[in-house]
N, C-alpha and C positions, 0 to 999 in steps of 0.2 A: 501417632508414633513416626519418628522420622525414619527414612531409609536412606543409606548411602546411594550417592549417585554414580554412574558409570558401571563399566563391566568390570573394573579391576577388583573391586571387593567381592563381588560373586565369583570370580575366579580364582581369588586367594581361597576363599572358604572351600570351593569345589576341591583345589589342589590340595589343602591342606587336610581334607577329609579323605581323600581318594588316592593320594600318591601312594602310600604305603602298600595298596592292591597291586601296585606295579612291579613290588620287589620278587614276587615268585617268575615273574618273566625273565628273571634273569637266571642265565645258566647255573644250575646247582652243582656244587663241587663236593667232593668228599672231604671230609676233615677228621682230626683227633676227637676221639670220645670225649675228652674233656671240653672241647669246643661245643660238642654237639649238647652235651648235659648242661653246659651254661646257656645255651642258647634256650634248650626246653625249660629250664628253671626261670629264666626271665620271662618267657612267654605264659607261663602257669603263674607266677607271682604277680605279674602285671595284670593279667586277666583277672585274678582273684581279687587284687586290691581294687581294681575297676567295681567289681560287684560289690564290695564292701562300702566304697565310697558312695556309690549310688544308693544302697541299702541304708546306710546312715544318714543321708541328707535328701531323702525323697521329697521333701517340701521345698527344696532349693534347686532342684533340677527341674526345669521347665522346657518342654518343646517351643514355646514361644518367647522371645526375648521381652523383658519387663522389668520395671524398678525392682531392685533386690535390697532387702534389708542387709545390714551387717551381721554375719554369721560368726558366733561366738561358741558355737558347740561342735563336736564331731572333728573330723580331721581339717575341715575346712578353717578351722580357727589357726592352723600352723601356715597354710600355703593356699593361695587363693585358686590356682587353678590345679588343685590335685588329680583330677581326673585326666587331665593333658599329661601329667608327670607320668602317672601308670601307662598311659597309652604309649609314651615314649620308651618307657622299659620293655614292652610288649614288642614294641617295633625294633628296638634294638636286638632282641632274642631272634627275630625273624631274620635280619640284617646278618647275624652271626651264621645262619645256614647258607645263605647265597653270599658269603663276604667275598667281595672284589672291589675295584674302584668304582664301578658304576652302582652299586649297592650302597657304598658309603656316601657317594655324591646324592643319592636319593635320601638318605639318612639326613645328612646335612641341610639339605634344601627342605625336608620336612620340619626339623627343629626350627631352622630359620623362618619358615611360616608361621609355626605354632608361637614364635615369641613376637 
């Protein structure tokens, strides 16, 4: 199995996986109830959809990279990286709790790395 050369691919994978964990380090500010409710709904929906996606495609999610067959069943038939989409919805919910310019920059950087 071929491995990418250099430090950049490992750095991108690390930042893409762990960048959202830095959001709670940003100063928390009080907001309207509607914003807090929207945040909670996004985090819950994103988390639940991640669990549903993993449960429905348990044979296609592996810890080790390997050749994959074309998936034509379950939610993966509509979008290739469905798990990343649900993760982004949950991360957006977290950003709503810490909404600021820094939190938005973290979100944009995380989305850019995921793409």
